[in-house]
C-alpha positions in Angstrom: -7.2 -15.5 8.4 -8.4 -13.4 11.3 -10.9 -14.1 14.1 -12.0 -12.2 17.3 -11.0 -13.2 20.7 -11.5 -12.1 24.2 -15.1 -10.7 23.6 -18.2 -11.5 21.8 -18.3 -8.2 20.0 -16.8 -7.6 16.8 -13.1 -6.7 16.7 -11.2 -4.1 14.8 -7.9 -4.9 13.2 -5.3 -3.7 10.9 -2.6 -5.0 8.7 0.6 -3.1 7.4 3.1 -4.0 4.9 6.3 -2.0 6.0 9.7 -1.4 4.2 12.5 -1.0 6.9 15.7 1.1 6.3 18.5 -0.7 8.2 20.5 2.4 8.3 18.0 4.8 9.6 15.6 2.4 11.2 12.9 4.3 9.5 9.7 2.1 8.9 7.8 3.2 5.9 4.1 1.8 5.5 3.9 0.8 2.0 0.3 -0.5 2.2 -2.4 -1.0 4.8 -5.9 -2.5 5.2 -8.4 -2.3 8.2 -11.2 -4.4 8.8 -13.7 -5.7 11.6 -14.2 -9.3 12.2 -17.3 -10.8 14.3 -16.4 -14.6 14.0 -14.1 -16.7 16.3 -13.5 -19.6 14.0 -10.8 -18.1 11.8 -13.0 -18.5 8.6 -12.6 -14.8 7.8 -10.0 -14.2 5.0 -8.3 -10.7 5.0 -6.0 -9.5 2.1 -3.5 -6.8 1.7 -2.2 -6.0 -1.9 0.8 -3.9 -2.8 1.8 -3.4 -6.5 5.1 -1.7 -7.6 7.0 -1.7 -10.9 10.6 -2.1 -11.7 11.7 0.8 -9.4 10.6 2.0 -6.1 11.9 4.3 -3.3 12.1 1.5 -0.9 13.6 -1.2 -3.4 16.2 -3.4 -1.6 15.0 -2.7 1.9 13.7 -5.3 4.3 9.9 -5.7 4.5 7.6 -6.8 7.2 4.1 -7.6 8.0 2.5 -5.8 11.0 -0.8 -7.2 12.5 -2.5 -5.0 14.9 -5.6 -4.4 16.9 -7.1 -1.0 16.2 -6.6 1.5 18.9 -10.4 2.3 19.3 -11.2 -1.5 20.1 -12.3 -2.4 23.6 -9.4 -3.5 25.7 -10.6 -7.2 25.7 -11.0 -7.5 22.0 -7.9 -8.9 20.6 -7.8 -10.1 17.1 -6.3 -13.6 16.3 -4.3 -14.1 13.0 -3.4 -17.4 11.3 -2.1 -18.6 8.0 -0.2 -15.1 7.2 1.5 -15.4 3.7 3.5 -13.1 1.7 3.2 -13.7 -2.1 5.3 -12.1 -4.7 3.8 -12.2 -8.1 5.9 -10.9 -11.2 4.3 -8.1 -13.2 4.2 -8.5 -16.9 
């Protein structure tokens, strides 16, 4: 879930799913989503979906979720995130 904090104005945010190469420290963005939230009560659900098959260039690397404030947002506008989950679903 995501909510605005620090201002009564809507807040921009982004979410990224990353693959991290432990040898080179390169971070590859696998998928991203951006949005705007105008409530402060954590009632807004936000989703990011990444689909891959049996092989992928980043297979076997660590993954990470990065939650960010969009650069264009006012300095007072800070998104708050809660109940962040990563779910893997087998593809048939």
